[in-house]
N, C-alpha and C positions, 0 to 999 in steps of 0.2 A: 504493500500500500504506500509506504513512504517513498519508495523510488518513483512511483507515479506522481507523487505530489512535489518531488524535489524541484522541478522547474518553477512551480508556483511559489514555493518558499524562497528560492533564490531570487526571483523577480521582486518579491516583497522586500527581501533583505537589501537588494541593490538600491531600492528607493529610499530605504531608511538610513543608510549609512551616514550621510552628512549630518542629519539632525541628531542621530545618536552620538556621533563624535562630538558635536557641539554641546549636547547635554552633559556628556561625561567630562567636559572641561569645566563644569560648574563648580562653585564653591562647595566644599564639603567632601569632595572625592580626593582623599588624602593620598600620601605616597603608596605605591603599590607594594604590598607584602602578601605573598601567598606561597604555599608549599605545593609544588607539583610532584606528586608521588607517582605519576605516570609520565611516560614520554609525551612531550607536547607534539600533537599531530600538525603537519604542515601540508600545504597543497603539493601534489594533487590528491592527498588524503587516501592513498592506497593502503597505508598502515596506520590505522587509528587504534591506539590502545584503549581498551575499555575495561573497567572493573566495577565493582559494586561497593557500597558502603552504607552505613546507617547515618542518614543526615540527622543532625540534632535539631531540636526546636529552634526556630529563628523568629524572634519578634521583628516586625517591620512595619513601616508606614508606606502608604501606597496611594496612587491615583488610578482609578479605573477608567478604561476607555472601551468604546465599541467602534468597530469599523476595521479598516484595513490595518494589518500588522505593520504596514509601512509608516504608521503614525507613532510608533513606539518612541522615536526620538523626541517628538513634541511632548509626549507624556512624561518622559524622563526629565525634560526641562521643567515641566510643571511641578513634578514631585520635589525636585531640588529647590525650586522657588518657595513652595509652600512649607517645606521642612525648615528652610532658613528663616522664613517669617515666623514660624512657631518656636524658633530658638533650638531646633533639634540638630544634633551633630550625628551624622551617620557613623555606625560602628564598624563598617566594612564596605566592601564594594557594592555598587548598585547592581540590581538585577531586574529581569523582566520575567513575568509568568505568562505563558501562552496557553489558553484554555481550550481552544477549538481547532479542529482539523479544517484547514481552508478548502479541502476537497469535498467536504460534506456540509459546511455551514456557509451561508451567504456572507459576502464580504461585509455588508453593513451590520451583521449580527455577530461578527467575531469579537471575542472578549479577551482583553489583556489587562495586566496590571504592570505599571512601572513602579519599582519598589526601592526603598532604602532600608537596610538593616539598622536597627536601633538597639541600644543596650537596656533601656528601661521601658516599662509600659507607658502608653500615651493615650490620652482621651481623644478619640476621633473628633475632628472639627471640620465642618464644611466638606470640601472635596477630599481632604486628607484623611484617609482611613487608617485604621490600625488593626493588625491581626498577628497571630503567631502561626508561622508555617510549621506544621507539626512534624515531629520526627518520623522518618519513613526510610525504607530501603530505596536507594537510587542506583541506577547505572549511570556512570559518568565518564567524561573524557575531557582533556584539555586541548584546545584548538587555537593555533596561532594564526595571525593574519587579520586582514580587514574584516569587519563584521559581516559584509555580504558573503564571505567565504564560510562562515560558521555552519550554515545548514548542510554543507557538503559532508559534514561529519555524522549527520543524523542516521544514515543507513547503517553505519557500523554499530551505533548504539542499539538500534532496533534489532539488528542481527544478533547482538549479544543477548538481548532479552529473549529472543526466540531460542537460542541455544540453552538458556537457563530454564526454559519453559515458563517464562514470566510474561506478563502483559503490562502495558502502560497503565498507571493508576494515579492520574492527577496531571496537573499542568506541567509542561516542560519549563525548566528554569534555565535561563542563560545568565551567567554571572560575569560581569565585565571587570576582569581582574586588574587590568593595566590601564592607568590613566593616559589618555592619548596625548596629554601635554608633556609626558615624560619620555616620549619616544621620538626618534628621528624619522622612523619609517613605520607605516601601519603594519608591516610584516612582523613587528615586534609586539603587537597587541596579543593578549591571551584571553580567551573566554573559556570558562568551565560550563559545559552543558550537562545538565542533570535530568534524567528521565525517571520519575517515580515508578516503582515496579511492585507487582504482587504476583503470587503464583497463579498460573492459568487454571481455569476451572474446567 
């Protein structure tokens, strides 16, 4: 299924890249610190190392959006602005949650969240929501390069789920680990992709 959808996802990602990069330049996205316990996959993504882990509970603030996933950059800009206005400091790298399959859901009905992790509970206000992303098993991989390239890693993650006899169990999370202002070339960017998983029934 994912291989069939890959051109759609790539098209959406190509459209979002400039806005996403702009959003990630925003205040509050501090120095890049992450541990890559797997080899970082690079184009042409013939060798994407995938593993699984138990993701811990993650409190986060978010802005919800409906419509094309190409709008995630604008949503990230919005969540940065609202968090700053509320005096919130992100506790880690920004991320996006993608809830729907673009091959099955009309573009204007697609749901996404642009998110910032926070260390403390926060009372939702206006557009700025607050939730805890609950602990769960995820298949994950690290992907280098411009954000439009990230979806090219998805087939490897779904192939891993199939080998484990697992199925997707929640929104895909893309975590933007490297601040674009810190790199000379977008090839140095790194995104962690996480696919929540559960045993197939």
